[in-house]
C-alpha positions as CSV (number, residue, x, y, z in Angstrom):
1,M,-58.6,-8.8,-20.0
2,K,-58.3,-12.5,-20.4
3,L,-56.4,-14.7,-18.0
4,K,-53.8,-15.5,-20.7
5,E,-53.1,-11.8,-21.2
6,K,-52.8,-11.2,-17.5
7,K,-50.3,-14.1,-17.1
8,I,-48.2,-12.7,-20.0
9,I,-48.2,-9.2,-18.5
10,Q,-47.2,-10.6,-15.0
11,G,-44.5,-12.7,-16.7
12,L,-43.1,-9.6,-18.4
13,I,-43.2,-7.6,-15.2
14,I,-41.4,-10.3,-13.3
15,F,-38.9,-10.7,-16.1
16,S,-38.3,-6.9,-16.1
17,I,-37.8,-6.9,-12.3
18,L,-35.3,-9.8,-12.6
19,I,-33.3,-7.9,-15.2
20,V,-33.2,-4.8,-13.0
21,V,-32.1,-6.8,-10.0
22,F,-29.4,-8.6,-12.1
23,L,-28.1,-5.4,-13.5
24,S,-28.1,-3.8,-10.1
25,L,-25.9,-6.5,-8.7
26,F,-23.7,-7.5,-11.6
27,G,-23.9,-4.6,-14.0
28,D,-21.2,-2.0,-14.9
29,K,-21.9,0.1,-11.8
30,G,-23.5,-2.7,-9.8
31,L,-23.3,-3.5,-6.1
32,L,-20.6,-6.1,-6.5
33,Q,-18.3,-3.7,-8.3
34,L,-19.0,-1.0,-5.7
35,I,-18.0,-3.4,-2.9
36,E,-14.8,-4.3,-4.8
37,L,-14.0,-0.6,-5.3
38,Q,-14.5,0.1,-1.6
39,K,-12.0,-2.7,-0.8
40,Q,-9.5,-1.3,-3.3
41,E,-10.0,2.2,-1.8
42,T,-9.3,0.8,1.7
43,R,-6.1,-0.9,0.5
44,L,-4.9,2.3,-1.3
45,I,-5.5,4.4,1.8
46,R,-3.5,2.0,3.9
47,E,-0.7,2.1,1.3
48,I,-0.7,5.9,1.3
49,E,-0.4,6.0,5.1
50,E,2.5,3.6,5.0
51,L,4.3,5.6,2.3
52,K,3.7,8.8,4.3
53,Q,5.3,7.2,7.3
54,E,8.2,6.0,5.2
55,R,8.7,9.5,3.7
56,E,8.7,11.0,7.2
57,E,11.5,8.6,8.3
58,W,13.5,9.6,5.2
59,V,13.0,13.3,5.9
60,N,14.2,12.7,9.5
61,K,17.3,10.9,8.3
62,I,18.1,13.6,5.8
63,E,17.6,16.3,8.5
64,S,19.9,14.3,10.8
65,L,22.5,14.1,8.1
66,K,22.4,17.8,7.6
67,T,22.6,18.8,11.3
68,N,23.7,16.0,13.6
69,R,27.5,15.5,13.5
70,T,27.3,12.4,15.8
71,Y,24.9,10.7,13.4
72,I,27.2,11.6,10.4
73,E,30.2,10.2,12.3
74,T,28.4,7.0,13.1
75,I,27.4,6.5,9.5
76,A,30.9,7.2,8.3
77,R,32.4,4.7,10.8
78,E,29.8,1.9,10.2
79,K,29.3,2.1,6.4
80,L,32.6,3.5,5.2
81,G,35.0,2.2,7.9
82,M,36.4,5.7,8.5
83,V,38.5,6.6,11.6
84,R,39.6,9.9,13.1
85,N,43.1,11.3,12.6
86,D,44.0,10.7,16.3
87,E,42.8,7.1,16.3
88,K,45.0,4.0,15.6
89,I,43.8,0.9,13.9
90,I,44.8,-2.5,15.4
91,R,44.4,-5.4,13.0
92,L,44.0,-8.8,14.5
93,K,44.9,-12.0,12.6
94,K,42.7,-15.0,12.5
95,D,44.2,-18.5,12.4
96,G,45.3,-19.1,8.9
97,D,45.5,-15.5,7.8
98,P,48.9,-14.5,6.2
């Protein structure tokens, strides 16, 4: 083979290697996309764990509402302003109130 032919073949081989490397890094299923997908997976796993914890808190609140009379009474007093039949309400006037 002549020197010119060898250089052309070497050039094509180097060009082919560069294309393979480029596609491996930036292609559809390249390394950069893989890294981004791994980051996304980590974020989603963290979000799932947070949602599981929030769900557990809601399940506990629901269970308390079903079974714990003291909890129900506390919620009724705080949120609804309810009082027992044997309790009296004393209203205090502020300055300027009619």
